BALOBA-1460 file (C-alpha; in Angstrom, 3 decimals):
// residues 143
<rec num="1" residu="m" x="5.996" y="-13.035" z="8.135"/>
<rec num="2" residu="i" x="2.843" y="-13.843" z="9.280"/>
<rec num="3" residu="g" x="4.723" y="-14.025" z="12.558"/>
<rec num="4" residu="l" x="5.502" y="-10.089" z="12.398"/>
<rec num="5" residu="l" x="1.145" y="-9.107" z="11.007"/>
<rec num="6" residu="l" x="0.220" y="-11.425" z="13.881"/>
<rec num="7" residu="r" x="2.280" y="-9.521" z="16.772"/>
<rec num="8" residu="e" x="1.706" y="-6.402" z="14.952"/>
<rec num="9" residu="a" x="-2.045" y="-6.940" z="15.038"/>
<rec num="10" residu="e" x="-1.420" y="-7.674" z="18.808"/>
<rec num="11" residu="m" x="-0.722" y="-3.940" z="19.714"/>
<rec num="12" residu="p" x="-0.015" y="-1.718" z="15.952"/>
<rec num="13" residu="p" x="2.112" y="0.300" z="15.632"/>
<rec num="14" residu="r" x="0.201" y="4.419" z="16.667"/>
<rec num="15" residu="e" x="1.346" y="5.024" z="12.876"/>
<rec num="16" residu="v" x="2.141" y="2.961" z="9.576"/>
<rec num="17" residu="e" x="3.915" y="3.596" z="6.205"/>
<rec num="18" residu="g" x="1.564" y="1.750" z="4.409"/>
<rec num="19" residu="v" x="0.459" y="2.438" z="0.968"/>
<rec num="20" residu="g" x="-3.416" y="3.424" z="0.135"/>
<rec num="21" residu="e" x="-6.571" y="1.336" z="-0.647"/>
<rec num="22" residu="s" x="-5.991" y="2.280" z="-4.373"/>
<rec num="23" residu="f" x="-2.310" y="0.714" z="-4.958"/>
<rec num="24" residu="c" x="-4.030" y="-2.911" z="-3.617"/>
<rec num="25" residu="d" x="-6.942" y="-2.290" z="-6.223"/>
<rec num="26" residu="a" x="-4.361" y="-1.189" z="-8.655"/>
<rec num="27" residu="l" x="-2.346" y="-4.345" z="-8.677"/>
<rec num="28" residu="e" x="-2.085" y="-6.804" z="-12.058"/>
<rec num="29" residu="r" x="-4.021" y="-9.595" z="-11.842"/>
<rec num="30" residu="v" x="-2.592" y="-12.964" z="-12.874"/>
<rec num="31" residu="p" x="-5.225" y="-14.984" z="-14.748"/>
<rec num="32" residu="t" x="-5.217" y="-18.247" z="-13.313"/>
<rec num="33" residu="s" x="-4.511" y="-19.375" z="-17.165"/>
<rec num="34" residu="s" x="-1.301" y="-18.880" z="-16.508"/>
<rec num="35" residu="l" x="-0.292" y="-20.199" z="-13.060"/>
<rec num="36" residu="k" x="1.061" y="-23.326" z="-12.893"/>
<rec num="37" residu="p" x="0.944" y="-25.893" z="-10.094"/>
<rec num="38" residu="s" x="3.761" y="-26.209" z="-8.634"/>
<rec num="39" residu="q" x="3.665" y="-21.906" z="-7.622"/>
<rec num="40" residu="a" x="2.358" y="-20.484" z="-4.509"/>
<rec num="41" residu="c" x="2.540" y="-17.590" z="-2.181"/>
<rec num="42" residu="p" x="5.279" y="-16.035" z="-0.566"/>
<rec num="43" residu="i" x="3.123" y="-15.888" z="2.571"/>
<rec num="44" residu="c" x="1.364" y="-18.628" z="2.953"/>
<rec num="45" residu="s" x="2.742" y="-21.361" z="1.378"/>
<rec num="46" residu="n" x="-0.830" y="-22.559" z="-0.249"/>
<rec num="47" residu="p" x="-0.105" y="-23.242" z="-4.122"/>
<rec num="48" residu="f" x="-2.637" y="-20.709" z="-5.789"/>
<rec num="49" residu="l" x="-4.481" y="-23.581" z="-7.642"/>
<rec num="50" residu="d" x="-5.556" y="-25.620" z="-4.218"/>
<rec num="51" residu="d" x="-7.404" y="-22.260" z="-3.828"/>
<rec num="52" residu="p" x="-11.032" y="-22.700" z="-6.152"/>
<rec num="53" residu="y" x="-11.088" y="-18.860" z="-7.414"/>
<rec num="54" residu="p" x="-7.447" y="-18.001" z="-7.048"/>
<rec num="55" residu="l" x="-7.252" y="-14.186" z="-6.792"/>
<rec num="56" residu="v" x="-2.981" y="-14.014" z="-7.601"/>
<rec num="57" residu="v" x="-1.313" y="-10.019" z="-7.770"/>
<rec num="58" residu="r" x="2.037" y="-9.293" z="-9.882"/>
<rec num="59" residu="l" x="4.211" y="-6.941" z="-7.181"/>
<rec num="60" residu="p" x="5.333" y="-4.125" z="-9.900"/>
<rec num="61" residu="c" x="9.051" y="-4.675" z="-8.128"/>
<rec num="62" residu="h" x="9.421" y="-7.992" z="-10.360"/>
<rec num="63" residu="t" x="7.493" y="-9.535" z="-12.764"/>
<rec num="64" residu="s" x="8.440" y="-12.817" z="-10.433"/>
<rec num="65" residu="h" x="6.642" y="-11.686" z="-7.371"/>
<rec num="66" residu="l" x="2.836" y="-13.521" z="-7.138"/>
<rec num="67" residu="f" x="0.466" y="-13.559" z="-4.390"/>
<rec num="68" residu="d" x="-2.636" y="-14.182" z="-3.068"/>
<rec num="69" residu="l" x="-4.131" y="-10.434" z="-2.645"/>
<rec num="70" residu="e" x="-5.318" y="-11.906" z="0.740"/>
<rec num="71" residu="c" x="-2.490" y="-12.583" z="2.496"/>
<rec num="72" residu="v" x="-0.546" y="-9.642" z="0.814"/>
<rec num="73" residu="r" x="-2.682" y="-6.458" z="0.871"/>
<rec num="74" residu="p" x="-2.084" y="-6.641" z="5.260"/>
<rec num="75" residu="w" x="1.377" y="-6.138" z="4.319"/>
<rec num="76" residu="l" x="1.063" y="-3.712" z="2.152"/>
<rec num="77" residu="r" x="-1.028" y="-1.410" z="3.690"/>
<rec num="78" residu="l" x="1.191" y="-1.790" z="7.281"/>
<rec num="79" residu="r" x="4.491" y="-1.910" z="5.555"/>
<rec num="80" residu="g" x="4.261" y="-0.833" z="1.579"/>
<rec num="81" residu="t" x="7.335" y="-2.741" z="0.523"/>
<rec num="82" residu="c" x="7.722" y="-5.684" z="-1.271"/>
<rec num="83" residu="p" x="7.828" y="-8.889" z="1.181"/>
<rec num="84" residu="l" x="10.278" y="-10.100" z="-1.400"/>
<rec num="85" residu="d" x="12.535" y="-7.998" z="-2.210"/>
<rec num="86" residu="r" x="11.998" y="-4.740" z="0.110"/>
<rec num="87" residu="s" x="10.869" y="-1.917" z="-2.847"/>
<rec num="88" residu="d" x="9.224" y="0.927" z="-1.205"/>
<rec num="89" residu="f" x="5.796" y="1.484" z="-2.309"/>
<rec num="90" residu="g" x="4.591" y="3.217" z="0.068"/>
<rec num="91" residu="k" x="7.709" y="5.950" z="-0.363"/>
<rec num="92" residu="k" x="6.850" y="6.413" z="-4.185"/>
<rec num="93" residu="e" x="3.818" y="6.561" z="-3.193"/>
<rec num="94" residu="r" x="3.877" y="9.969" z="-0.959"/>
<rec num="95" residu="e" x="6.429" y="11.150" z="-2.968"/>
<rec num="96" residu="r" x="3.479" y="11.021" z="-5.525"/>
<rec num="97" residu="e" x="1.017" y="12.583" z="-3.485"/>
<rec num="98" residu="r" x="3.794" y="16.015" z="-2.268"/>
<rec num="99" residu="e" x="4.296" y="16.334" z="-5.828"/>
<rec num="100" residu="r" x="0.368" y="16.431" z="-6.498"/>
<rec num="101" residu="i" x="0.266" y="18.919" z="-3.537"/>
<rec num="102" residu="e" x="3.071" y="20.714" z="-4.584"/>
<rec num="103" residu="r" x="1.194" y="20.984" z="-7.823"/>
<rec num="104" residu="l" x="-1.649" y="22.653" z="-6.144"/>
<rec num="105" residu="k" x="0.441" y="25.069" z="-4.507"/>
<rec num="106" residu="k" x="1.962" y="25.947" z="-7.522"/>
<rec num="107" residu="k" x="-1.899" y="26.364" z="-9.061"/>
<rec num="108" residu="r" x="-3.560" y="27.832" z="-6.437"/>
<rec num="109" residu="s" x="-0.580" y="30.467" z="-5.704"/>
<rec num="110" residu="g" x="-0.809" y="31.735" z="-9.375"/>
<rec num="111" residu="n" x="-3.813" y="32.789" z="-8.784"/>
<rec num="112" residu="g" x="-2.483" y="35.846" z="-6.616"/>
<rec num="113" residu="d" x="-4.535" y="34.892" z="-3.581"/>
<rec num="114" residu="g" x="-2.214" y="36.045" z="-0.672"/>
<rec num="115" residu="e" x="0.182" y="34.685" z="1.869"/>
<rec num="116" residu="d" x="-2.201" y="33.884" z="4.559"/>
<rec num="117" residu="e" x="-4.286" y="31.439" z="1.883"/>
<rec num="118" residu="d" x="-0.991" y="30.726" z="1.647"/>
<rec num="119" residu="e" x="-0.183" y="29.430" z="5.455"/>
<rec num="120" residu="e" x="-3.500" y="28.420" z="5.420"/>
<rec num="121" residu="w" x="-2.670" y="25.591" z="2.812"/>
<rec num="122" residu="d" x="0.613" y="24.629" z="4.734"/>
<rec num="123" residu="g" x="-1.709" y="23.595" z="7.372"/>
<rec num="124" residu="m" x="-4.372" y="21.467" z="5.491"/>
<rec num="125" residu="e" x="-1.299" y="20.366" z="3.992"/>
<rec num="126" residu="k" x="0.034" y="18.547" z="6.828"/>
<rec num="127" residu="r" x="-2.661" y="17.465" z="7.941"/>
<rec num="128" residu="r" x="-2.834" y="15.344" z="4.923"/>
<rec num="129" residu="m" x="-0.010" y="14.427" z="3.997"/>
<rec num="130" residu="s" x="0.199" y="13.066" z="7.914"/>
<rec num="131" residu="t" x="2.069" y="9.257" z="8.297"/>
<rec num="132" residu="i" x="-0.920" y="6.892" z="8.031"/>
<rec num="133" residu="t" x="-2.963" y="5.490" z="11.271"/>
<rec num="134" residu="t" x="-3.875" y="2.298" z="11.916"/>
<rec num="135" residu="d" x="-7.080" y="2.696" z="12.973"/>
<rec num="136" residu="s" x="-7.742" y="4.778" z="9.370"/>
<rec num="137" residu="l" x="-7.141" y="1.880" z="7.505"/>
<rec num="138" residu="g" x="-9.790" y="-0.134" z="8.284"/>
<rec num="139" residu="l" x="-7.662" y="-4.076" z="8.245"/>
<rec num="140" residu="d" x="-9.105" y="-7.454" z="9.857"/>
<rec num="141" residu="l" x="-5.145" y="-8.659" z="11.230"/>
<rec num="142" residu="d" x="-7.020" y="-11.383" z="13.447"/>
<rec num="143" residu="f" x="-5.993" y="-14.791" z="12.192"/>
């Protein structure tokens, strides 16, 4: 996994399917008191409790999918999937965004704004729904 991230840092893809920063910020934090000494991050293999200030998060796909936030954040931002079972969080986030835009479009068209404004809105939707570029991610992938 780290090798893949390093290769992509050297030659980043032009478009990525990752999740937004808000998704990473909203991940459930795991209290240090609930961690066992044998538990380690699946990405870096370091035991969580070896870090004096561990920031361990639980992914929503499975209760046992625990990661160092520093390790899993770049992966989620680039891939949008769980590194263990490939649950696609990015897809779910994009679907929620599409639904939100559809609700806004319906609300807007309910005001009788006319077809010309709907065409203008469609153009804005395409720009809003375009795939995230690595430049906009603000990731520092130098290891």
